[in-house]
C-alpha positions as CSV (number, residue, x, y, z in Angstrom):
1,M,10.7,-9.8,-21.6
2,K,7.6,-8.5,-20.1
3,R,6.2,-5.3,-21.1
4,T,4.9,-2.3,-19.1
5,L,2.7,0.7,-19.3
6,Y,5.4,3.3,-18.8
7,P,6.8,3.2,-22.1
8,K,4.3,3.7,-23.7
9,L,2.9,6.6,-21.6
10,L,6.3,8.2,-22.9
11,A,6.3,6.9,-26.4
12,G,2.8,8.7,-26.9
13,Y,4.4,11.6,-24.9
14,L,7.0,11.9,-27.9
15,M,4.8,10.9,-30.5
16,Y,2.7,13.8,-28.9
17,G,5.0,16.5,-29.1
18,V,6.4,14.9,-33.1
19,I,2.9,15.2,-34.6
20,G,2.8,18.9,-32.9
21,F,5.8,19.9,-34.8
22,L,4.5,18.5,-37.8
23,I,1.4,20.3,-37.5
24,I,2.7,23.6,-37.0
25,T,5.5,22.8,-39.7
26,T,2.6,21.9,-42.6
27,F,-1.1,22.9,-41.4
28,T,-0.3,25.7,-39.3
29,Y,2.5,27.4,-41.6
30,H,0.4,27.0,-44.4
31,M,-2.8,28.4,-42.9
32,T,-0.9,31.0,-41.4
33,F,1.0,32.2,-44.8
34,S,-2.3,32.1,-46.7
35,F,-4.2,34.4,-44.3
36,L,-1.4,36.7,-44.6
37,E,-1.3,36.4,-48.2
38,M,-5.2,37.3,-48.6
39,R,-4.9,39.9,-46.0
40,D,-1.9,42.1,-47.9
41,A,-3.6,41.3,-51.0
42,E,-7.0,43.0,-49.8
43,S,-5.0,45.2,-48.5
44,L,-3.0,46.3,-51.5
45,Y,-6.0,46.4,-53.4
46,R,-8.3,48.9,-51.5
47,E,-5.0,51.2,-51.7
48,S,-4.8,50.4,-55.4
49,A,-8.6,51.7,-56.0
50,L,-8.2,54.5,-53.7
51,I,-5.1,55.7,-56.1
52,S,-7.1,54.6,-59.5
53,S,-10.0,56.6,-58.6
54,N,-8.0,59.9,-57.3
55,Y,-4.4,60.4,-58.1
56,A,-4.4,58.2,-61.5
57,Q,-7.6,59.2,-62.3
58,R,-6.6,63.2,-62.0
59,Y,-3.3,62.5,-64.4
60,F,-5.6,61.3,-67.3
61,T,-7.7,63.8,-67.0
62,Q,-4.5,66.1,-67.0
63,T,-5.5,67.9,-63.1
64,M,-2.5,66.9,-62.2
65,T,0.9,66.2,-63.6
66,L,3.0,63.2,-63.4
67,E,5.2,64.2,-61.5
68,D,3.1,65.1,-58.4
69,V,1.3,62.1,-58.7
70,K,5.1,60.1,-57.9
71,H,5.6,62.6,-55.5
72,Q,2.5,61.4,-53.5
73,L,3.1,58.1,-54.2
74,S,6.5,57.7,-53.1
75,A,5.4,58.1,-49.6
76,L,2.7,55.6,-50.0
77,G,4.8,53.3,-51.4
78,I,7.4,53.2,-48.9
79,Y,4.9,52.8,-46.4
80,L,3.7,49.9,-47.6
81,S,7.2,48.5,-48.3
82,S,6.1,47.9,-51.9
83,E,6.4,49.5,-55.6
84,I,3.7,51.1,-57.3
85,W,3.1,51.7,-61.1
86,I,1.0,53.2,-63.2
87,V,0.9,51.2,-66.4
88,D,-1.4,51.8,-69.6
89,T,-3.5,49.3,-71.7
90,Q,-0.5,48.7,-73.9
91,G,1.7,47.7,-71.1
92,N,3.8,50.7,-70.7
93,I,4.9,51.5,-67.5
94,I,4.1,55.6,-67.3
95,M,5.2,55.7,-63.4
96,N,7.5,53.6,-60.9
97,T,7.7,54.7,-57.7
98,A,10.7,52.8,-57.2
99,T,12.9,55.0,-59.9
100,Q,14.5,58.1,-59.2
101,T,13.6,60.2,-62.2
102,P,10.7,60.9,-63.8
103,E,10.1,57.8,-67.2
104,E,10.4,60.5,-70.3
105,I,10.1,57.2,-72.3
106,P,7.6,55.0,-70.9
107,E,9.4,51.2,-70.2
108,A,7.6,48.6,-72.0
109,I,6.4,45.1,-70.4
110,P,6.5,42.5,-72.9
111,D,3.8,40.4,-73.8
112,F,1.5,42.2,-70.9
113,N,-2.4,41.0,-70.8
114,I,-4.2,41.9,-67.8
115,T,-6.3,38.9,-68.3
116,D,-3.2,36.9,-67.1
117,F,-4.7,37.5,-63.5
118,G,-7.4,35.6,-64.5
119,S,-10.8,36.0,-61.9
120,R,-8.5,37.4,-59.2
121,Y,-7.0,40.9,-58.8
122,Y,-3.8,39.7,-57.7
123,Q,-1.1,37.1,-58.7
124,I,2.0,36.0,-57.1
125,G,4.7,35.6,-59.5
126,H,7.8,37.4,-61.0
127,F,5.6,39.2,-63.1
128,Y,6.9,38.8,-66.3
129,D,10.2,38.4,-65.2
130,R,10.5,41.8,-63.9
131,F,11.5,40.9,-60.2
132,S,14.0,38.2,-58.8
133,E,12.4,37.1,-56.3
134,E,8.4,35.8,-55.8
135,T,6.3,39.4,-55.4
136,L,2.7,39.5,-54.9
137,S,1.1,42.0,-57.1
138,V,-2.5,43.9,-57.3
139,F,-4.0,45.7,-60.3
140,S,-6.6,48.1,-60.2
141,P,-8.2,49.6,-63.1
142,I,-8.2,53.4,-63.8
143,T,-11.4,54.4,-65.5
144,V,-11.8,57.9,-66.8
145,N,-15.9,58.4,-68.7
146,Y,-16.4,55.1,-68.3
147,K,-13.2,54.0,-70.5
148,V,-10.6,52.5,-69.3
149,R,-7.1,54.2,-69.3
150,G,-4.5,52.3,-67.4
151,Y,-3.9,50.2,-64.3
152,V,-2.6,50.9,-61.1
153,I,-0.4,47.4,-60.0
154,I,1.1,47.7,-56.6
155,H,4.0,45.1,-56.2
156,K,5.2,43.3,-52.3
157,P,7.8,41.3,-52.5
158,V,7.0,37.6,-50.7
159,S,9.4,37.7,-48.7
160,A,7.8,39.9,-46.3
161,I,5.1,37.9,-46.1
162,V,7.2,35.2,-45.4
163,G,8.9,36.7,-42.7
164,Y,5.8,37.7,-41.2
165,A,4.3,34.0,-41.2
166,N,7.5,32.9,-39.6
167,R,7.5,35.2,-36.8
168,L,3.9,34.2,-36.2
169,V,4.6,30.2,-36.9
170,M,7.7,30.9,-34.3
171,I,4.8,31.9,-31.7
172,S,3.1,28.4,-32.4
173,Y,6.5,27.1,-31.7
174,E,6.8,28.6,-28.8
175,T,3.5,27.8,-27.6
176,L,3.6,23.9,-28.5
177,A,7.0,23.7,-26.2
178,L,4.9,25.1,-23.6
179,L,2.8,22.4,-24.1
180,F,4.8,20.0,-24.1
181,I,6.7,21.2,-20.9
182,A,3.0,21.1,-19.4
183,A,2.6,17.4,-20.5
184,F,5.4,16.6,-19.4
185,I,4.3,17.7,-15.8
186,V,1.0,16.1,-16.4
187,L,3.1,13.1,-17.0
188,V,5.2,13.3,-13.8
189,L,2.1,13.7,-12.0
190,F,0.1,11.0,-13.7
191,T,3.1,8.8,-13.2
192,Y,3.5,9.4,-9.2
193,V,-0.8,9.7,-9.0
194,V,-1.9,6.5,-11.5
195,Y,1.1,4.5,-12.6
196,I,3.1,4.1,-9.5
197,P,0.2,3.0,-7.4
198,I,-1.1,0.6,-9.9
199,R,2.8,-0.4,-10.4
200,K,2.1,-1.2,-6.5
201,I,-1.0,-2.8,-6.6
202,T,0.7,-5.1,-9.7
203,K,3.1,-6.1,-7.7
204,A,0.8,-7.2,-5.0
205,A,-1.7,-8.7,-6.7
206,E,1.5,-11.2,-7.8
207,A,2.1,-11.7,-4.4
208,Y,-0.7,-12.8,-3.3
209,A,-1.0,-15.2,-6.7
210,E,1.8,-17.1,-5.2
211,G,0.0,-17.6,-1.9
212,N,1.9,-14.3,-0.2
213,F,-0.8,-12.7,1.5
214,D,1.2,-10.7,4.0
215,T,2.0,-8.5,0.8
216,K,0.2,-5.2,1.8
217,I,-0.6,-2.1,-0.5
218,D,0.7,1.7,1.0
219,I,-1.7,3.5,-1.1
220,H,-4.5,6.0,0.8
221,S,-5.2,8.0,-1.5
222,N,-9.3,9.1,-1.1
223,D,-10.1,8.1,-4.6
224,E,-10.9,4.9,-7.0
225,I,-7.3,3.9,-6.7
226,G,-7.2,4.4,-2.9
227,Y,-10.2,1.9,-2.8
228,L,-9.0,-0.6,-5.2
229,A,-6.5,-0.7,-2.8
230,A,-8.0,-0.9,0.7
231,S,-10.2,-3.9,-1.1
232,L,-7.0,-5.9,-1.9
233,N,-5.9,-5.1,1.3
234,Y,-9.0,-6.1,2.7
235,M,-9.1,-9.3,0.2
236,A,-5.2,-10.3,1.1
237,N,-6.1,-10.7,4.8
238,E,-9.3,-12.4,4.5
239,L,-7.6,-14.8,2.0
240,N,-5.0,-15.3,5.1
241,T,-7.3,-15.5,7.8
242,L,-9.5,-18.5,5.3
243,E,-5.6,-20.1,4.8
244,D,-4.9,-20.3,8.3
245,D,-8.7,-21.5,9.2
246,Q,-7.9,-24.3,6.5
247,K,-4.4,-24.9,7.6
248,K,-6.5,-25.1,11.4
249,F,-9.4,-27.2,9.8
250,V,-7.1,-29.6,8.2
251,S,-5.3,-30.1,11.4
252,N,-8.1,-30.5,13.4
253,V,-9.9,-32.9,11.3
254,S,-6.5,-35.0,11.3
255,H,-6.0,-35.2,15.0
256,D,-9.8,-36.2,15.8
257,F,-9.1,-38.7,13.0
258,R,-6.5,-39.9,14.3
259,S,-6.8,-40.6,17.7
260,P,-10.0,-43.3,17.2
261,L,-8.0,-44.6,14.0
262,T,-4.9,-44.9,16.5
263,S,-7.0,-46.6,19.2
264,I,-8.2,-48.8,16.8
265,K,-5.3,-49.8,15.2
266,G,-3.7,-50.2,18.8
267,Y,-6.2,-52.7,20.2
268,V,-6.9,-55.1,16.8
269,E,-3.2,-55.2,16.4
270,A,-3.0,-56.1,19.9
271,M,-5.6,-58.6,20.0
272,L,-3.7,-60.3,16.7
273,D,-0.9,-60.6,18.3
274,G,-1.9,-62.2,21.5
275,T,-1.4,-59.7,23.7
276,I,-5.2,-58.9,24.8
277,P,-6.2,-62.5,25.7
278,P,-9.3,-63.9,24.5
279,E,-11.1,-63.8,27.3
280,M,-10.6,-59.5,27.5
281,Q,-11.4,-58.9,24.0
282,E,-15.0,-58.1,24.7
283,K,-14.4,-55.0,26.6
284,Y,-12.0,-53.6,24.4
285,L,-14.2,-54.8,20.9
286,N,-16.9,-52.4,23.0
287,I,-14.0,-49.8,23.2
288,I,-13.4,-50.1,19.4
289,L,-17.0,-49.8,18.6
290,F,-17.4,-46.8,20.5
291,E,-14.6,-45.7,18.4
292,T,-16.2,-46.5,15.1
293,E,-19.4,-44.5,16.3
294,R,-17.1,-41.8,17.1
295,L,-15.6,-42.0,13.5
296,N,-18.9,-42.1,12.0
297,K,-20.2,-39.3,13.8
298,L,-17.4,-37.1,12.8
299,T,-18.0,-38.0,9.4
300,K,-22.0,-37.2,9.1
301,S,-20.9,-33.7,11.0
302,L,-18.5,-33.3,7.7
303,L,-20.9,-34.1,5.4
304,E,-23.7,-31.9,6.9
305,L,-21.2,-28.9,6.9
306,N,-20.3,-29.8,3.5
307,K,-24.0,-29.1,2.5
308,F,-23.6,-25.3,3.7
309,G,-21.7,-23.8,0.6
310,S,-21.1,-20.2,-0.2
311,H,-24.9,-20.0,-1.1
312,G,-26.0,-21.7,1.9
313,A,-28.1,-25.0,2.4
314,I,-30.9,-25.9,0.3
315,L,-34.2,-25.5,2.6
316,D,-37.4,-26.9,2.6
317,I,-39.3,-24.2,3.8
318,T,-42.8,-25.1,5.4
319,R,-45.1,-24.7,8.2
320,F,-44.8,-26.1,11.3
321,D,-45.9,-26.2,15.1
322,I,-42.3,-25.4,16.7
323,N,-43.9,-26.1,19.9
324,Q,-44.5,-29.6,18.9
325,T,-41.2,-30.1,17.7
326,I,-39.3,-28.9,20.8
327,R,-41.5,-31.6,23.0
328,T,-40.4,-34.6,20.5
329,T,-36.8,-33.3,20.4
330,A,-36.4,-33.3,24.4
331,Q,-38.6,-36.7,24.8
332,T,-35.1,-38.2,22.8
333,F,-33.2,-37.1,25.9
334,E,-35.3,-38.9,28.3
335,G,-33.0,-41.9,28.6
336,I,-29.7,-40.0,29.3
337,C,-31.8,-37.0,31.2
338,K,-33.2,-39.5,33.8
339,E,-29.3,-41.2,34.3
340,K,-28.2,-37.2,34.8
341,R,-31.5,-36.4,36.5
342,I,-32.0,-33.5,34.6
343,S,-35.4,-32.0,33.6
344,F,-37.0,-29.9,31.2
345,N,-38.9,-26.6,31.8
346,L,-40.9,-25.7,29.1
347,I,-41.8,-22.4,28.7
348,L,-43.7,-22.3,25.2
349,T,-46.2,-19.8,23.6
350,G,-49.9,-20.7,23.1
351,D,-50.0,-24.1,22.6
352,T,-49.5,-24.4,18.9
353,L,-46.9,-21.9,17.4
354,L,-46.6,-22.1,13.8
355,V,-43.1,-21.0,12.3
356,S,-42.1,-21.3,8.2
357,A,-38.7,-23.2,8.3
358,D,-37.0,-25.7,7.3
359,M,-38.4,-28.8,9.8
360,S,-35.7,-31.1,9.8
361,K,-33.1,-28.8,10.3
362,I,-34.3,-26.5,12.9
363,Q,-34.9,-30.2,14.6
364,Q,-31.3,-30.8,14.2
365,V,-30.5,-27.4,15.6
366,L,-32.4,-28.0,18.9
367,Y,-31.0,-31.5,19.2
368,N,-27.1,-29.9,19.2
369,L,-28.3,-27.5,21.4
370,I,-30.2,-29.8,24.0
371,D,-27.3,-32.4,23.8
372,N,-24.6,-29.2,24.4
373,A,-27.1,-28.3,27.1
374,I,-27.2,-31.9,28.7
375,K,-23.0,-32.7,28.4
376,F,-22.6,-29.2,30.2
377,S,-24.9,-29.4,32.8
378,H,-24.6,-30.4,36.6
379,P,-26.7,-33.4,38.0
380,D,-30.1,-32.3,39.3
381,S,-30.3,-29.5,37.2
382,T,-33.1,-28.3,34.9
383,I,-32.6,-27.2,31.4
384,T,-35.1,-24.7,29.9
385,I,-36.3,-24.0,26.9
386,E,-38.8,-21.3,26.2
387,T,-40.7,-19.3,23.2
388,T,-41.4,-15.6,22.6
389,E,-43.2,-14.0,20.1
390,K,-42.3,-10.7,19.1
391,N,-42.9,-8.2,15.6
392,D,-43.0,-11.3,13.8
393,K,-40.8,-13.3,14.9
394,I,-40.0,-16.4,17.3
395,F,-37.4,-16.1,19.6
396,L,-36.2,-19.3,21.2
397,S,-34.3,-20.2,23.9
398,V,-32.3,-23.3,25.4
399,K,-31.2,-22.4,29.0
400,D,-28.6,-24.5,31.0
401,N,-27.1,-23.9,34.5
402,G,-24.1,-25.8,33.6
403,I,-20.3,-25.0,33.7
404,G,-20.7,-22.1,31.7
405,I,-18.2,-20.6,29.0
406,P,-15.2,-18.6,29.4
407,G,-15.7,-15.1,28.3
408,D,-12.8,-15.2,26.0
409,S,-14.4,-18.4,24.1
410,V,-17.5,-16.9,23.2
411,K,-16.9,-15.5,19.9
412,K,-14.9,-18.8,19.1
413,I,-17.4,-21.6,20.2
414,W,-18.9,-21.5,16.3
415,E,-15.6,-22.1,14.4
416,R,-15.2,-25.7,13.1
417,F,-13.4,-28.6,15.7
418,Y,-12.9,-25.6,18.6
419,K,-13.5,-26.5,22.2
420,T,-12.9,-24.9,25.2
421,D,-10.8,-25.8,27.5
422,L,-13.4,-27.0,30.4
423,S,-15.2,-28.8,27.6
424,R,-12.4,-30.9,26.3
425,G,-12.1,-32.1,30.2
426,K,-16.1,-32.8,30.2
427,D,-16.6,-33.9,27.2
428,K,-14.2,-36.7,25.4
429,K,-16.7,-37.3,22.3
430,G,-17.7,-34.3,21.2
431,T,-16.4,-33.1,17.2
432,G,-16.5,-29.7,17.8
433,L,-19.0,-29.6,15.3
434,G,-22.3,-29.6,16.4
435,L,-22.3,-25.7,16.7
436,S,-20.6,-24.9,13.8
437,I,-23.6,-26.5,12.2
438,V,-26.3,-25.2,14.4
439,K,-25.1,-21.4,12.9
440,E,-24.6,-22.6,9.4
441,I,-27.9,-24.1,9.7
442,I,-29.5,-20.7,11.4
443,Q,-27.8,-18.3,8.9
444,A,-29.2,-20.2,6.1
445,H,-33.0,-19.4,7.1
446,G,-31.8,-15.5,7.2
447,E,-31.7,-15.4,11.2
448,N,-29.3,-14.8,13.8
449,I,-28.3,-17.0,17.2
450,N,-26.6,-15.8,19.8
451,C,-24.7,-16.7,23.4
452,I,-25.0,-15.5,26.6
453,S,-22.9,-17.1,28.9
454,T,-21.2,-16.7,32.6
455,E,-18.5,-19.3,33.8
456,G,-19.9,-21.1,36.6
457,V,-23.5,-20.0,36.0
458,G,-24.6,-21.4,33.2
459,T,-25.1,-21.0,29.4
460,E,-28.2,-19.6,27.1
461,F,-28.8,-20.0,23.4
462,I,-31.5,-17.7,21.7
463,F,-32.0,-18.2,18.0
464,T,-35.0,-16.6,15.6
465,L,-37.6,-17.9,13.1
466,P,-39.9,-15.8,11.5
467,L,-43.4,-16.6,12.0
468,A,-46.3,-18.1,9.9
469,K,-48.4,-15.9,8.4
470,G,-51.8,-15.7,10.0
471,T,-50.6,-16.9,13.1
472,S,-51.5,-15.7,16.6
473,H,-51.4,-17.0,20.3
474,K,-53.1,-16.0,23.2
475,A,-51.4,-18.4,26.1
476,A,-48.4,-19.9,27.3
477,D,-47.7,-23.3,27.8
478,V,-45.6,-24.3,30.5
479,S,-44.7,-28.0,31.2
480,G,-41.8,-30.0,32.6
481,T,-40.5,-33.0,32.0
């Protein structure tokens, strides 16, 4: 069973409530009770100190009767919800505000010893079993002429403190309940804002892993999750396009290999079974040789493209004269140019023009562009090759006056195996890889190449190369072949 994040969130939410309840039940209640106990003890001690220094001291100096003292302290006892005792040093209760009649015979407290209070001025307990419930007892000595004559002891039931503490803790429980509700609201918001989008992203990722790149993530929030969803949608679209390109690439490779192989196989079988007589075999052997060269060219082109990975080709950058490279490359087409009566018009900047590039790769670019220009040029036409220097760049143009490229095909000519309908009728030997190789080489140099074409008028390819440092030119060399 696959584990999900949401049960963990719910478990954390419930754990938060349980831990909060336990904290209030133990720690908060204990701290609240201790605080109230200390507060009441301090309050009662102040009252006992005032009584001992006033009423009790006047009683022991015989300036006030016991009845008057009891009358005064009874009201205070009611106000404090406490019993007020005056006890002599022997532990005899001289006065108790809880009784209605005066104590004619003082009641003795068995085993009374003031040192039982220890270092504190109060204690909690049953006070020598005088009370059936726990009581907070606070004492203050009564001194007359620097001599202790007795003690004022105030007793308050601990149940009153417990009741007050329970009311305060109940407020804490109510606060915890409100926090629990607030946390639930946050959990609901988190579910809709974070968890549900994450689930959508997870499901989409699972679909992508299975090869289904058509799944779209419907998240449009302007935050990190929205950005992640948009990035994944873009990735899926790119992978889908890549998959289509791969299928198209395999289809085109298969088609371009199958045609010459079928032709070769057919002619060889025809010669073997005698369908083609011996006197005609030379003709068909030349056809087989032509198809073999076509396969060889296609294989070389594929191997060339394979050199260009995601990081580009490994380039051997040197300084060389691009003008001389143009002249040399153009001369290699002398034979076919004579057959088609095509001439070159070279408009070159300066006698020499040094660039920093991979010489062999740039020769290949020039060869492919010139080869294309010758293929699609009309007889008795001119191909113009021009170099221009601008802003430390060399702009190199190869322009023909041929059949041109349809407008809807200009952006597609860089795709592998792509051929326009016009080029398919014009050229039967092309592989559709030449311009792909050209673009890969130029991009590997960090430069750009563009195509400007008008159907029926001609085509111009323009690419850039970096000018070698320290190079300057003053004149243009114009020549034709």
